[in-house]
Phi, psi and omega in degrees: 000343173060225185289348178302333179292341182274353183292136176253128179246127180208160180293138179230160179295151181299324181299315180293316180298314183294323177298319180292316181298315180300328182277326191245344178281143185300331181279337184072012184236152173257163174266120187302329183265015172294130184241332185238120185237129177250130174262142181248114189247139173218135182056036175079007182233154180280125180231002179196153178222135173237122184245138178238157175189175178291146176293147181293327179241071182299330181296329180270335186272323188300335181283355179292336176233130188298145175058031179279133174269167187299331185256017188254007176216161183214156181250129170279104190247356172207139177214123182219135179224148172269186186272002184284326186289145182283176179301145180075005183295318185299311182293325178294317180295320176299315181300317180293319180297323178293320177298321179291322176296316180299322182284317189260346177223069187296347178286340180284119184256339179203162184235138177248146172206151178243145178246133184270099179270024174253331184226342189238279184197175184262011174096031181303320180294321179295317179296320179291340183262004176094008175286153174253150181270127183237355179195141170227116182230144173302134185293131169230347187279318180271123183227165179237138176284117185294342182268323186250342184081003179292130179250138184198151173280156186303310182297320178295319179298317180295320180291339182255016172085021180257013184301324183297333188247359190302322184296341180269351178284151185258126179298139175289144181285131178140201187230159170245129182245138182247132182236150178227138173238124179269111172288314175270106187288353177276349179290153182243123175284133187268350180251160181299140173268122186269142173291148181298337178297341179297334179299314178289324180301324182265001180068033185260006183293133175205140179218123181053042174081004181242140178291114179205137183282163174297322181296316179299322179293324179290321180294318181288000000 
C-alpha cells in the first residue's frame, strides 16, 4: 500500500470541504445536505474529501435494510481527490472514515452511495471498499438543460427552482449504480445483491468518464 498508509483522515469544516469539492469533483458541485466531512491529508496538506449526509428521500431508502430507523443510515454523497495521493488512497480513506463513523456515531448501521455511470464511473472504489451492488438503472435522474447546458440531478433541480422546466431537460446517457455497506453485519439487506459481472452484462461499465468494461480493465 506504500505511502497510502501515511494518510491522515479527520473531520474538517464544511467550508473547507466544499471549497475542495467544487475544485476537484468532476461535477464542480457540492451536495447541500452533506453534514459530515472527512479531510484526507498527506505531507501536511489536504488532498481529498469524503462527505456524508442524510439521504434526500429517507422514506424510500430506509427500507433497503430491514428494521432500519431514521437515524441508522447515512449516505456517502461526495468524494473528491486530487492527483497527489498515491494508489489505493481512496479505498483506504473510505475505510478510515467508516471506522471513525462506527466509533463516534454508533447508531449508524449502514452506508448508502450512488455511482454516476453517465459522467464518472461505475463504482470501482466502492467495490474495493467492501460495498455490495444492489441496483443498476438506466439514468433518468441526471439531466442537461438543452438551452443552457446546465447539468443537474432531479432533486437538486427541484430545490433550485427548476421544477417547472424539468420535463424538457434531457437525461444523460448511462447508468446509475447503487451500493450499500453494512457497518453492522447483522443487518439484512432487503433487495437482491447483484454480482459485479452484472455491470458488464448491462453495458454499464465506466471508468474516469470513459465507457470501458470491467473485463477490459482486467485485461489491461
